[in-house]
PADO-571901 format. One line per field, with one value per residue (C-alpha): residue number from 0; y, x, z. Coordinates in nm, 3 decimals, m for minus. Example, Ala and Ser with C-alpha at 12.3 -4.5 7.8 and 13.67 -1.06 7.14 Angstrom:
nr: c(0_1)
Y: c(m0.450_m0.106)
X: c(1.230_1.367)
Z: c(0.780_0.714)
This chain:
nr: c(0_1_2_3_4_5_6_7_8_9_10_11_12_13_14_15_16_17_18_19_20_21_22_23_24_25_26_27_28_29_30_31_32_33_34_35_36_37_38_39_40_41_42_43_44_45_46_47_48_49_50_51_52_53_54_55_56_57_58_59_60_61_62_63_64_65_66_67_68_69_70_71_72_73_74_75_76_77_78_79_80_81_82_83_84_85_86_87_88_89_90_91_92_93_94_95_96_97_98_99_100_101_102_103_104_105_106_107_108_109_110_111_112_113_114_115_116_117_118_119_120_121_122_123_124_125_126_127_128_129_130_131_132_133_134_135_136_137_138_139_140_141_142_143_144_145_146_147_148_149_150_151_152_153_154_155_156_157_158_159_160_161_162_163_164_165_166_167_168_169_170_171_172_173_174_175_176_177_178_179_180_181_182_183_184_185_186_187_188_189_190_191_192_193_194_195_196_197_198_199_200_201_202_203_204_205_206_207_208_209_210_211_212_213_214_215_216_217_218_219_220_221_222_223_224_225_226_227_228_229_230_231_232_233_234_235_236_237_238_239_240_241_242_243_244_245_246_247_248_249_250_251_252_253_254_255_256_257_258_259_260_261_262_263_264_265_266_267_268_269_270_271_272_273_274_275_276_277_278_279_280_281_282_283_284_285_286_287_288_289_290_291_292_293_294_295_296_297_298_299_300_301_302_303_304_305_306_307_308_309_310_311_312_313_314_315_316_317_318_319_320_321_322_323_324_325_326_327_328_329_330_331_332_333_334_335_336_337_338_339_340_341_342_343_344_345_346_347_348_349_350_351_352_353_354_355_356_357_358_359_360_361_362_363_364_365_366_367_368_369_370_371_372_373_374_375_376_377_378_379_380_381_382_383_384_385_386_387_388_389_390_391_392_393_394_395_396_397_398_399_400_401_402_403_404_405_406_407_408_409_410_411_412_413_414_415_416_417_418_419_420_421_422_423_424_425_426_427_428_429_430_431_432_433_434_435_436_437_438_439_440_441_442_443_444_445_446_447_448_449_450_451_452_453_454_455_456_457_458_459_460_461_462_463_464_465_466_467_468_469_470_471_472_473_474_475_476_477_478_479_480_481_482_483_484_485_486_487_488_489_490_491_492_493_494_495_496_497_498_499_500_501_502_503_504_505_506_507_508_509_510_511_512_513_514_515_516_517_518_519_520_521_522_523_524_525_526_527_528_529_530_531_532_533_534_535_536_537_538_539_540_541_542_543_544_545_546_547_548_549_550_551_552_553_554_555_556_557_558_559_560_561_562_563_564_565_566_567_568_569_570_571_572_573_574_575_576_577_578_579_580_581_582_583_584_585_586_587_588_589_590_591_592_593_594_595_596_597_598_599_600_601_602_603_604_605_606_607_608_609_610_611_612_613_614_615_616_617_618_619_620_621_622_623_624_625_626_627_628_629_630_631_632_633_634_635_636_637_638_639_640_641_642_643_644_645_646_647_648_649_650_651_652_653_654_655_656_657_658_659_660_661_662_663_664_665_666)
Y: c(3.399_3.513_3.516_3.216_3.017_3.095_2.777_2.764_2.528_2.367_2.113_1.857_2.052_2.363_2.183_2.394_2.072_2.023_2.381_2.389_2.341_2.097_1.722_1.624_1.786_1.629_1.288_1.316_1.423_1.131_0.889_1.047_0.987_0.627_0.555_0.757_0.581_0.240_0.274_0.315_0.059_m0.309_m0.407_m0.435_m0.450_m0.137_0.039_m0.026_0.049_0.381_0.485_0.350_0.645_0.881_0.694_0.710_1.083_1.134_0.924_1.077_0.734_0.597_0.252_0.107_m0.231_m0.451_m0.795_m1.096_m1.391_m1.717_m1.842_m1.712_m1.345_m1.266_m0.924_m0.830_m0.479_m0.261_0.091_0.258_0.107_m0.063_0.061_m0.105_m0.442_m0.611_m0.727_m0.682_m1.012_m0.996_m0.650_m0.764_m1.082_m0.895_m0.615_m0.877_m1.075_m0.762_m0.598_m0.277_m0.063_m0.069_0.106_m0.032_0.084_m0.106_m0.307_m0.231_0.138_0.382_0.634_0.377_0.277_0.051_0.119_m0.163_m0.158_m0.425_m0.352_m0.476_m0.756_m0.696_m0.788_m1.040_m1.134_m0.821_m0.551_m0.204_m0.182_0.143_0.219_0.527_0.776_1.010_0.803_0.868_0.765_1.066_0.902_0.577_0.720_0.833_0.483_0.320_0.551_0.497_0.117_0.099_0.313_0.116_m0.206_m0.082_0.056_m0.258_m0.482_m0.265_m0.294_m0.671_m0.731_m0.518_m0.707_m1.042_m0.941_m0.820_m1.138_m1.336_m1.148_m1.205_m1.576_m1.597_m1.425_m1.664_m1.960_m1.840_m1.804_m2.153_m2.296_m2.150_m2.325_m2.663_m2.640_m2.687_m3.040_m3.326_m3.614_m3.701_m3.760_m3.426_m3.252_m3.407_m3.293_m2.941_m2.923_m3.041_m2.787_m2.496_m2.592_m2.581_m2.239_m2.100_m2.222_m2.171_m2.529_m2.802_m3.073_m3.157_m3.474_m3.560_m3.884_m4.032_m4.262_m4.604_m4.713_m5.046_m5.161_m4.959_m4.775_m4.423_m4.353_m4.079_m3.881_m3.758_m3.954_m3.800_m4.028_m4.339_m4.570_m4.506_m4.177_m4.344_m4.491_m4.702_m4.704_m4.843_m4.588_m4.630_m4.540_m4.218_m3.860_m3.904_m4.193_m3.975_m3.692_m3.926_m4.092_m3.771_m3.522_m3.270_m3.073_m3.175_m2.954_m3.099_m2.889_m3.174_m3.483_m3.740_m3.653_m3.707_m4.062_m4.035_m3.974_m4.266_m4.253_m4.522_m4.260_m4.089_m4.426_m4.496_m4.164_m4.063_m3.742_m3.602_m3.451_m3.181_m3.023_m3.075_m2.969_m3.211_m3.122_m3.339_m3.347_m3.349_m3.353_m3.105_m3.289_m3.301_m3.665_m3.751_m3.847_m3.818_m3.584_m3.295_m3.267_m3.009_m3.061_m2.858_m2.489_m2.318_m2.219_m1.889_m1.926_m2.010_m2.334_m2.381_m2.170_m2.129_m1.911_m2.185_m2.438_m2.224_m2.161_m2.531_m2.621_m2.365_m2.489_m2.844_m2.758_m2.638_m2.935_m3.187_m3.027_m3.029_m3.391_m3.495_m3.304_m3.449_m3.798_m3.755_m3.610_m3.911_m4.148_m3.970_m3.972_m4.340_m4.407_m4.191_m4.371_m4.710_m4.610_m4.474_m4.794_m5.003_m4.796_m4.834_m5.209_m5.202_m4.966_m5.163_m5.182_m5.559_m5.727_m5.851_m5.763_m5.513_m5.252_m5.271_m5.284_m4.967_m4.808_m4.877_m4.717_m4.411_m4.379_m4.383_m4.100_m3.894_m3.946_m3.699_m3.422_m3.200_m3.248_m3.288_m3.643_m3.763_m4.139_m4.303_m4.652_m4.854_m4.870_m5.102_m5.091_m4.939_m4.567_m4.469_m4.723_m4.558_m4.213_m4.333_m4.478_m4.140_m3.990_m4.243_m4.290_m3.916_m3.643_m3.584_m3.937_m3.813_m3.551_m3.599_m3.797_m3.681_m3.843_m3.688_m3.868_m3.591_m3.800_m3.831_m3.457_m3.190_m2.865_m2.682_m2.952_m3.005_m2.640_m2.661_m3.001_m2.881_m2.522_m2.534_m2.284_m2.014_m2.026_m1.908_m1.938_m2.139_m2.290_m2.586_m2.414_m2.407_m2.377_m2.292_m2.596_m2.647_m2.799_m3.085_m2.852_m2.720_m3.072_m3.189_m2.892_m3.004_m3.340_m3.480_m3.427_m3.712_m3.606_m3.929_m3.938_m3.584_m3.634_m3.613_m3.268_m2.996_m2.717_m2.463_m2.677_m2.718_m2.341_m2.297_m2.584_m2.438_m2.105_m2.277_m2.480_m2.170_m1.924_m2.179_m2.002_m2.088_m1.894_m2.068_m2.054_m1.742_m1.599_m1.334_m1.425_m1.600_m1.894_m2.004_m2.380_m2.618_m2.930_m3.175_m3.261_m3.608_m3.665_m3.986_m4.083_m4.381_m4.153_m4.061_m3.694_m3.618_m3.704_m3.503_m3.199_m3.240_m3.257_m2.941_m3.138_m3.085_m2.766_m2.791_m2.564_m2.773_m3.089_m2.969_m2.835_m3.175_m3.394_m3.270_m3.640_m3.911_m4.267_m4.516_m4.827_m5.143_m5.354_m5.681_m5.891_m5.752_m5.868_m6.222_m6.287_m6.047_m6.224_m6.488_m6.236_m6.003_m6.290_m6.415_m6.063_m5.995_m6.345_m6.304_m5.974_m6.112_m6.431_m6.219_m6.034_m6.367_m6.495_m6.802_m6.942_m6.811_m7.025_m7.172_m7.210_m7.544_m7.555_m7.579_m7.282_m7.074_m7.166_m7.075_m6.734_m6.662_m6.771_m6.524_m6.191_m5.977_m5.722_m5.561_m5.561_m5.558_m5.457_m5.767_m5.986_m5.823_m5.880_m6.242_m6.301_m6.147_m6.394_m6.689_m6.594_m6.599_m6.869_m7.132_m7.448_m7.601_m7.479_m7.505_m7.300_m7.534_m7.450_m7.529_m7.247_m7.003_m7.137_m6.921_m6.607_m6.746_m6.953_m7.033_m6.865_m6.532_m6.577_m6.481_m6.424_m6.155_m5.897_m6.026_m5.803_m5.961_m5.909_m6.123_m6.441_m6.771_m6.796_m6.446_m6.493_m6.822_m6.657_m6.376_m6.618_m6.826_m6.521_m6.390_m6.729_m6.794_m6.443_m6.491_m6.834_m6.684_m6.411_m6.658_m6.872_m6.569_m6.587_m6.940_m7.072_m7.440_m7.415_m7.236_m7.511_m7.769_m7.593_m7.577_m7.948_m7.864_m7.911_m7.589_m7.587_m7.646_m7.353_m7.122_m7.246_m7.191_m6.840_m6.760_m6.881_m6.652_m6.354_m6.315_m6.117_m6.273_m6.590_m6.420_m6.248_m6.572_m6.765_m6.506_m6.536_m6.913_m6.902)
X: c(0.332_0.676_0.964_1.121_0.804_0.775_0.759_0.838_0.617_0.692_0.473_0.577_0.461_0.663_0.996_1.261_1.377_1.037_0.981_1.286_1.249_1.529_1.576_1.626_1.305_1.120_1.264_1.156_0.805_0.786_0.888_0.636_0.361_0.470_0.438_0.123_m0.059_0.067_m0.118_m0.446_m0.401_m0.493_m0.403_m0.031_m0.084_m0.294_m0.055_0.258_0.083_m0.025_0.324_0.554_0.486_0.568_0.885_0.993_0.934_1.118_1.417_1.425_1.424_1.248_1.171_1.135_1.033_1.011_1.164_1.188_1.433_1.236_1.508_1.475_1.408_1.035_0.883_0.623_0.538_0.665_0.628_0.768_0.971_1.305_1.445_1.777_1.603_1.848_1.829_2.129_2.098_2.447_2.386_2.064_2.219_2.511_2.294_2.083_2.384_2.561_2.248_2.361_2.268_2.465_2.501_2.610_2.594_2.413_2.647_2.453_2.370_2.619_2.354_2.155_2.229_2.073_2.037_1.949_1.874_1.722_1.400_1.550_1.482_1.106_1.083_1.360_1.460_1.301_1.491_1.392_1.552_1.542_1.681_1.726_1.951_2.174_2.157_2.466_2.618_2.447_2.112_2.212_2.163_1.808_1.729_1.865_1.649_1.338_1.390_1.431_1.120_0.930_1.032_0.882_0.570_0.511_0.545_0.289_0.046_0.100_0.051_m0.260_m0.382_m0.302_m0.474_m0.788_m0.794_m0.752_m1.033_m1.253_m1.178_m1.242_m1.576_m1.659_m1.547_m1.764_m2.062_m1.999_m1.969_m2.301_m2.464_m2.339_m2.584_m2.877_m2.762_m2.923_m2.765_m2.402_m2.412_m2.583_m2.340_m2.036_m2.164_m2.224_m1.874_m1.722_m1.920_m1.832_m1.456_m1.435_m1.600_m1.380_m1.049_m1.148_m1.082_m1.257_m1.317_m1.307_m1.334_m1.344_m1.177_m1.325_m1.078_m1.220_m0.952_m1.115_m1.094_m0.776_m0.951_m1.041_m1.386_m1.399_m1.721_m1.834_m1.647_m1.795_m1.805_m1.785_m2.081_m2.261_m2.069_m1.847_m1.500_m1.302_m0.922_m0.644_m0.542_m0.167_m0.135_m0.130_m0.112_m0.418_m0.247_0.062_m0.153_m0.333_m0.007_0.196_m0.083_0.085_m0.052_0.068_0.066_0.143_0.187_0.220_0.032_0.151_0.515_0.482_0.559_0.310_0.014_m0.224_m0.386_m0.643_m0.899_m0.863_m0.901_m1.220_m1.382_m1.238_m1.107_m0.753_m0.579_m0.319_m0.246_m0.388_m0.387_m0.459_m0.493_m0.557_m0.908_m0.934_m1.228_m1.291_m1.048_m0.767_m0.806_m0.741_m1.061_m0.961_m0.828_m0.968_m0.850_m0.906_m0.789_m0.710_m0.690_m0.912_m0.756_m0.575_m0.505_m0.164_m0.104_m0.234_m0.040_0.011_m0.303_m0.502_m0.364_m0.451_m0.805_m0.863_m0.735_m0.971_m1.263_m1.162_m1.196_m1.551_m1.628_m1.501_m1.705_m2.013_m1.956_m1.923_m2.237_m2.433_m2.321_m2.428_m2.759_m2.812_m2.733_m2.974_m3.240_m3.195_m3.209_m3.519_m3.684_m3.595_m3.728_m4.045_m4.093_m4.036_m4.295_m4.540_m4.505_m4.584_m4.884_m5.089_m5.462_m5.513_m5.847_m6.093_m6.419_m6.642_m6.579_m6.200_m6.218_m6.426_m6.187_m5.885_m6.060_m6.147_m5.787_m5.657_m5.891_m5.814_m5.436_m5.381_m5.580_m5.515_m5.866_m5.882_m5.985_m6.147_m6.098_m6.343_m6.318_m6.269_m5.926_m5.695_m5.882_m5.586_m5.663_m5.293_m5.229_m5.508_m5.363_m5.014_m5.171_m5.322_m4.976_m4.756_m4.986_m4.998_m4.755_m4.633_m4.488_m4.127_m4.209_m4.252_m4.535_m4.569_m4.813_m4.936_m5.143_m5.367_m5.499_m5.151_m5.099_m5.250_m5.376_m5.055_m4.828_m5.033_m4.988_m4.611_m4.605_m4.801_m4.677_m4.334_m4.195_m3.936_m3.652_m3.774_m4.144_m4.197_m3.988_m3.848_m3.809_m3.430_m3.408_m3.622_m3.798_m3.998_m4.342_m4.503_m4.658_m4.315_m4.161_m4.436_m4.383_m4.473_m4.606_m4.885_m4.975_m5.179_m5.377_m5.477_m5.749_m5.862_m6.179_m5.978_m5.840_m5.946_m6.178_m5.892_m5.668_m5.948_m5.986_m5.611_m5.608_m5.903_m5.727_m5.421_m5.628_m5.813_m5.519_m5.244_m4.997_m4.869_m4.706_m4.470_m4.552_m4.384_m4.323_m4.484_m4.365_m4.619_m4.484_m4.661_m4.724_m4.805_m4.934_m5.214_m5.404_m5.555_m5.742_m5.872_m6.076_m6.253_m6.511_m6.844_m6.763_m7.115_m7.238_m6.949_m7.054_m7.414_m7.291_m7.076_m6.756_m6.624_m6.638_m6.888_m6.688_m6.376_m6.571_m6.690_m6.341_m6.187_m6.458_m6.464_m6.422_m6.498_m6.372_m6.541_m6.329_m6.527_m6.409_m6.239_m6.532_m6.750_m6.511_m6.400_m6.306_m6.009_m5.873_m5.662_m5.528_m5.419_m5.275_m5.066_m4.945_m4.832_m4.691_m4.471_m4.330_m4.250_m4.104_m3.863_m3.766_m3.724_m3.498_m3.712_m3.915_m4.271_m4.505_m4.821_m5.159_m5.337_m5.703_m5.813_m5.594_m5.759_m6.101_m5.998_m5.871_m6.197_m6.407_m6.246_m6.418_m6.101_m6.203_m5.862_m5.919_m5.622_m5.383_m5.471_m5.420_m5.091_m4.962_m5.072_m4.880_m4.569_m4.581_m4.648_m4.360_m4.108_m4.252_m4.405_m4.188_m4.271_m4.311_m4.690_m4.919_m5.167_m5.464_m5.251_m5.011_m5.301_m5.455_m5.258_m5.418_m5.737_m5.860_m6.233_m6.293_m6.180_m6.355_m6.715_m6.881_m7.115_m7.113_m7.390_m7.554_m7.581_m7.963_m8.038_m8.243_m8.087_m8.326_m8.240_m7.869_m7.888_m8.081_m7.826_m7.538_m7.689_m7.758_m7.404_m7.244_m7.444_m7.368_m6.992_m7.002_m7.180_m6.915_m6.631_m6.740_m6.813_m7.192_m7.220_m7.529_m7.465_m7.116_m7.251_m7.504_m7.225_m7.003_m7.291_m7.385_m7.728_m7.912_m7.957_m8.334_m8.294_m8.053_m8.310_m8.573_m8.343_m8.259_m8.626_m8.699_m8.420_m8.567_m8.273_m8.365_m8.066_m8.278_m8.525_m8.248_m8.053_m8.364_m8.443_m8.094_m8.109_m8.448)
Z: c(m3.435_m3.340_m3.585_m3.404_m3.462_m3.837_m4.052_m4.427_m4.623_m4.957_m5.142_m5.405_m5.710_m5.611_m5.563_m5.743_m5.907_m6.068_m6.171_m6.390_m6.763_m6.826_m6.896_m6.531_m6.415_m6.708_m6.619_m6.252_m6.348_m6.585_m6.312_m6.075_m6.325_m6.376_m6.005_m5.950_m6.232_m6.117_m5.789_m5.986_m6.267_m6.253_m6.612_m6.684_m7.059_m7.067_m6.833_m7.045_m7.375_m7.228_m7.113_m7.384_m7.617_m7.335_m7.260_m7.619_m7.619_m7.288_m7.401_m7.753_m7.920_m8.223_m8.075_m7.731_m7.601_m7.295_m7.354_m7.126_m7.127_m7.079_m7.170_m7.522_m7.561_m7.606_m7.663_m7.404_m7.521_m7.804_m7.941_m8.252_m8.537_m8.524_m8.854_m8.777_m8.810_m8.582_m8.220_m7.985_m7.802_m7.671_m7.521_m7.356_m7.211_m7.066_m6.922_m6.748_m6.627_m6.499_m6.361_m6.538_m6.836_m7.158_m7.492_m7.830_m8.188_m8.458_m8.674_m8.989_m8.939_m8.808_m8.700_m8.494_m8.137_m7.873_m7.499_m7.259_m6.885_m6.655_m6.466_m6.140_m5.896_m5.889_m6.260_m6.300_m6.654_m6.808_m7.003_m7.122_m7.466_m7.672_m8.014_m8.230_m8.388_m8.195_m7.875_m7.664_m7.332_m7.177_m7.257_m7.076_m6.726_m6.815_m6.948_m6.631_m6.410_m6.618_m6.630_m6.253_m6.187_m6.449_m6.276_m5.946_m6.119_m6.323_m6.021_m5.842_m6.132_m6.169_m5.798_m5.802_m6.108_m5.942_m5.618_m5.797_m6.000_m5.680_m5.510_m5.809_m5.805_m5.431_m5.475_m5.754_m5.540_m5.253_m5.489_m5.631_m5.282_m5.184_m5.475_m5.343_m5.057_m5.293_m5.383_m5.178_m5.358_m5.428_m5.804_m5.892_m5.656_m5.830_m6.167_m6.033_m5.887_m6.219_m6.415_m6.190_m6.182_m6.559_m6.564_m6.286_m6.437_m6.803_m6.909_m7.103_m6.847_m6.480_m6.272_m5.905_m5.803_m5.480_m5.301_m5.219_m4.975_m4.897_m5.259_m5.338_m5.618_m5.721_m5.870_m6.132_m6.117_m6.356_m6.624_m6.935_m7.239_m7.021_m6.987_m6.659_m6.622_m6.365_m6.400_m6.152_m6.159_m5.931_m5.671_m5.732_m6.099_m6.293_m6.177_m5.962_m5.785_m5.723_m5.583_m5.345_m5.240_m5.188_m5.102_m5.335_m5.631_m5.971_m6.284_m6.625_m6.938_m7.186_m7.067_m7.317_m7.258_m6.882_m6.772_m6.482_m6.707_m6.749_m7.097_m7.018_m6.913_m7.247_m7.427_m7.234_m7.301_m7.638_m7.486_m7.557_m7.261_m7.343_m7.006_m6.660_m6.300_m6.014_m5.647_m5.336_m5.194_m4.817_m4.577_m4.297_m4.064_m4.322_m4.422_m4.788_m4.965_m5.330_m5.599_m5.803_m6.163_m6.442_m6.799_m7.110_m7.055_m7.315_m7.647_m7.636_m7.267_m7.114_m6.929_m6.576_m6.330_m5.953_m5.930_m6.090_m5.849_m5.552_m5.679_m5.747_m5.397_m5.240_m5.447_m5.350_m4.981_m5.038_m5.264_m5.002_m4.730_m4.951_m5.040_m4.676_m4.582_m4.877_m4.791_m4.429_m4.551_m4.781_m4.498_m4.265_m4.538_m4.586_m4.216_m4.188_m4.480_m4.328_m3.987_m4.145_m4.335_m4.022_m3.836_m4.123_m4.106_m3.731_m3.750_m4.000_m3.941_m3.946_m4.007_m4.266_m4.092_m4.268_m3.996_m4.036_m4.414_m4.410_m4.163_m4.380_m4.674_m4.472_m4.344_m4.698_m4.797_m4.485_m4.484_m4.764_m4.588_m4.287_m4.148_m3.768_m3.678_m3.354_m3.284_m3.048_m2.901_m2.590_m2.429_m2.624_m2.955_m3.139_m3.147_m3.158_m3.436_m3.642_m3.574_m3.684_m3.997_m4.080_m4.037_m4.219_m4.518_m4.592_m4.710_m4.352_m4.322_m4.305_m4.043_m3.663_m3.506_m3.141_m2.896_m2.569_m2.308_m2.175_m1.890_m1.738_m1.697_m1.473_m1.630_m1.541_m1.660_m1.976_m2.080_m2.036_m2.213_m2.517_m2.553_m2.392_m2.137_m2.100_m1.850_m1.510_m1.601_m1.284_m1.003_m1.190_m1.523_m1.525_m1.908_m2.202_m2.347_m2.666_m2.626_m2.819_m3.076_m3.167_m3.165_m3.402_m3.645_m3.992_m3.866_m3.653_m3.287_m3.133_m2.826_m2.649_m2.384_m2.485_m2.280_m1.957_m2.040_m1.797_m1.912_m1.881_m2.095_m2.346_m2.381_m2.452_m2.697_m2.885_m2.922_m3.067_m3.315_m3.438_m3.452_m3.538_m3.306_m2.959_m2.675_m2.437_m2.065_m1.929_m2.277_m2.490_m2.838_m3.058_m3.255_m3.573_m3.608_m3.887_m3.714_m3.787_m3.472_m3.420_m3.093_m2.931_m2.628_m2.479_m2.319_m2.473_m2.562_m2.674_m2.323_m2.172_m2.380_m2.260_m1.898_m1.951_m1.885_m2.235_m2.442_m2.726_m2.956_m2.906_m2.962_m3.304_m3.387_m3.317_m3.463_m3.821_m3.897_m3.639_m3.654_m3.421_m3.355_m3.276_m2.981_m3.064_m2.930_m3.210_m3.483_m3.391_m3.756_m3.707_m3.395_m3.575_m3.829_m3.549_m3.341_m3.631_m3.711_m3.352_m3.307_m3.619_m3.484_m3.143_m3.278_m3.475_m3.158_m2.980_m3.261_m3.326_m3.615_m3.647_m3.439_m3.579_m3.402_m3.362_m3.465_m3.104_m3.007_m3.281_m3.155_m2.802_m2.920_m3.103_m2.810_m2.572_m2.510_m2.512_m2.249_m2.306_m2.685_m2.926_m2.648_m2.448_m2.760_m2.833_m2.482_m2.497_m2.825_m2.674_m2.384_m2.618_m2.849_m2.563_m2.347_m2.581_m2.557_m2.895_m3.255_m3.231_m3.010_m2.831_m2.608_m2.306_m2.407_m2.379_m2.059_m1.824_m1.971_m2.122_m1.833_m1.855_m1.519_m1.671_m2.007_m1.952_m2.287_m2.177_m1.898_m1.666_m1.409_m1.068_m1.055_m1.367_m1.320_m1.421_m1.715_m1.845_m1.796_m1.984_m2.271_m2.309_m2.294_m2.573_m2.785_m2.757_m2.813_m3.128_m3.262_m3.203_m3.377_m3.676_m3.708_m3.656_m3.958_m4.175_m4.158_m4.295_m4.114_m4.207_m4.067_m3.760_m3.694_m3.735_m3.483_m3.235_m3.288_m3.433_m3.759_m3.948_m3.909_m3.537_m3.522_m3.686_m3.442_m3.145_m3.264_m3.300_m2.947_m2.819_m2.999_m3.238_m3.553_m3.729_m3.768_m4.005_m4.203_m4.243_m4.355_m4.620_m4.759_m4.759_m4.931)
């Protein structure tokens, strides 16, 4: 490096000013330590107590103190002993008013003097006051320098202390807010908010006042000490009323000396309010929904301050959001429960026949399990109603019930429908879509007409049932599922298995429990019960009084074969409810659907002789009459216009074994 490029270096510690051994160098070093330590400290009290002895040594005084005018003079920190015993209030007042340092001798002791200097604008109202012997005007400049540096240092420490306290409160507020998400009901949430507010702000009690604008009231929750833990008050009185009206925070240091304070709450609860802080409560769109109040700062603590107000406002934002969310959740839960109850009412298994009574009992036992169920029965017998009953009577009642008609879908479409697909999996897959298994997560998937599923679809379904995972079409990720599967078919699956049209392993996987639904023609005693049930539902939809059946209409309903089973009966009752002209259902009202020409009692083959067809007709007609009257043979004979002995004779001639059974019972 050339001489022209030579650089002289000098660091802070080697400054000539600081290497001297005189009072000025010592004073500068002292001020340096004050500022350096201030950047590390977060406790003003500890910081001042640490440095006051050093200040006393540096200023060669016997006593030093920091005092603040508020408006009386109060000692904040002190070191040493004031042997003079006096306090130069005039000197301190004038030093503060002038913004300058001053010196005065003690009136009682000639060898004792006081020096006072303000800490500056960063610590307004605060004075550094020192006292001792042999203090002179030469010492005043040092006191002024130290006071000014101490003012800067103390403001740094107090700001750091305030910021750390603020961070700590924000962290606590965030932690508290996260706990709000666990509440599912409003009242427990309000109690949790009140408890956490008292802990955060170190006070005795807290209340949230919800604004009921419609009734012009505020509802205090929780209102401790009040019967029912809830208190209603007018929304235009007291401090809470002012906060709701103005939207501004109110802080009161002496409640009973504030004209806005309403003591009626204290009278109701037996509580005594000393000081309080009340902030507005707003929802997530800024609308006023109430007020948030804390009372009585704990003993030994100062009154509520601006930091407390800010913390309570921030907690109030979280509380208001949690309240809104909880209210919406409660409303959704109520709506879900109402819908579930409505569905339950509509999916009742109606009937008093032995087959239906046994079926209801089986459903009750199966509903609480996750066993696969296979429902067999003719079209229209109510297989989906039974599957819904299994769902809504069990622990999955508040979870989804999803039905899929397997007969309506091709193998390719069925796979996409059941398992979902990824975007671009095939030509029309413009977006990712969840399948029925995912939509039914936690609930029940009803696979109707399972007998019509292709062999390829059966293989994929079997894999899902065994592994309890699915993979969307076009995807590779496996998705675990928790779904109860209920299947149904009107086909004879056992025959389909024998003919290799249905997989045997899938059949046994689905048919852990099998429910066989009897056709409606085999349970005529249930016809009227079902008809009245459906008619009542449809009359409600038609906004008319529930219709009644005439005796002849009931007989006509029971005499019909119901080839469409319960579905046919339901459709008929829907037409009757909307089209019947009177308040009573007569035979004529049923004629358009139950015409004699359509109502053959038995399915006759075209190659039967007249004698054989007549015999079968009579057999079936007698059997249906016996069921209709509940097995009472005397009543059956009466309905058929026969004597009971003649009825037994006729049944014997027709080869009906019921004749022997009935005679044994009568005997």
